[in-house]
PLY file of the C-alpha trace (Angstrom):
ply
format ascii 1.0
element vertex 93
property float x
property float y
property float z
element edge 92
property int vertex1
property int vertex2
end_header
26.53 -43.98 19.69
28.93 -46.76 19.11
28.24 -49.44 19.52
24.88 -49.39 18.99
23.66 -50.29 15.50
20.67 -48.14 13.84
20.99 -44.08 12.78
20.76 -42.35 16.36
19.31 -37.85 17.20
21.57 -37.68 20.50
20.58 -40.88 22.77
17.36 -41.29 21.27
16.99 -44.19 18.21
15.71 -43.38 15.05
16.12 -45.53 13.01
16.04 -49.64 14.05
18.04 -51.54 11.78
18.46 -55.18 12.67
20.04 -59.13 11.01
18.40 -62.68 11.60
19.90 -65.55 10.80
18.41 -68.81 11.72
17.19 -72.03 10.18
19.80 -72.00 7.48
17.32 -68.63 6.27
19.12 -64.68 7.03
16.30 -61.58 7.07
16.89 -57.64 7.45
15.05 -54.84 7.28
14.58 -51.73 8.70
11.58 -49.61 11.04
12.31 -45.34 10.76
10.47 -44.62 13.04
8.92 -41.26 11.16
4.98 -40.16 12.62
5.55 -42.82 15.27
3.31 -42.02 19.00
6.66 -42.65 20.55
4.13 -43.30 23.75
4.21 -46.78 23.44
7.83 -47.43 24.34
7.26 -45.92 27.85
5.88 -49.55 28.17
9.13 -51.04 27.33
12.46 -51.28 27.25
13.35 -50.60 23.23
15.89 -52.78 21.84
16.67 -53.92 25.88
18.97 -50.40 25.23
18.42 -49.52 28.87
19.04 -45.69 29.74
18.17 -45.45 25.99
15.63 -43.92 23.85
13.50 -43.68 20.27
12.96 -40.41 18.79
10.78 -39.40 15.11
11.09 -37.20 12.50
8.08 -35.75 13.30
9.11 -35.15 16.77
13.11 -34.29 15.76
11.37 -31.23 13.18
8.50 -30.79 15.57
5.76 -31.02 12.40
4.26 -34.08 11.68
5.87 -36.10 8.57
3.94 -38.25 7.29
5.64 -42.12 5.79
4.15 -41.33 1.83
6.78 -38.01 2.54
9.83 -39.73 3.59
9.59 -42.69 1.04
10.82 -41.55 -2.37
13.49 -39.38 -0.76
13.93 -42.66 1.27
14.58 -45.48 -2.20
16.69 -43.05 -3.93
19.13 -42.60 -1.03
19.38 -46.45 -1.15
19.26 -47.05 -4.64
22.42 -44.38 -5.03
24.43 -45.72 -1.71
23.83 -49.18 -2.45
24.46 -48.69 -6.27
21.23 -50.65 -7.37
17.77 -51.00 -8.97
14.72 -51.10 -6.58
11.55 -53.28 -8.20
8.27 -52.71 -6.49
6.21 -56.32 -6.40
3.70 -53.52 -7.94
5.28 -53.46 -10.69
4.31 -55.85 -14.05
6.53 -57.97 -14.91
0 1
1 2
2 3
3 4
4 5
5 6
6 7
7 8
8 9
9 10
10 11
11 12
12 13
13 14
14 15
15 16
16 17
17 18
18 19
19 20
20 21
21 22
22 23
23 24
24 25
25 26
26 27
27 28
28 29
29 30
30 31
31 32
32 33
33 34
34 35
35 36
36 37
37 38
38 39
39 40
40 41
41 42
42 43
43 44
44 45
45 46
46 47
47 48
48 49
49 50
50 51
51 52
52 53
53 54
54 55
55 56
56 57
57 58
58 59
59 60
60 61
61 62
62 63
63 64
64 65
65 66
66 67
67 68
68 69
69 70
70 71
71 72
72 73
73 74
74 75
75 76
76 77
77 78
78 79
79 80
80 81
81 82
82 83
83 84
84 85
85 86
86 87
87 88
88 89
89 90
90 91
91 92
């Protein structure tokens, strides 16, 4: 929910999105919870947001969703949305 960044299912965060700037370097990333053990979040205040929860695709869909199951469709959507071509570090050249 605005103004919080990420992807939310109600009051629970499904995907964290972040940018860090420091020492003249900018880094960015995201964490999509596919089959994450959500019990680890019981010991912290995730993303510093009190009263908000964390969820996963597996929890929301009621079935195991492995990272390798969502990786290709995620990358395809990323390329479409950002009108780009992704290159794997495993690709020759």
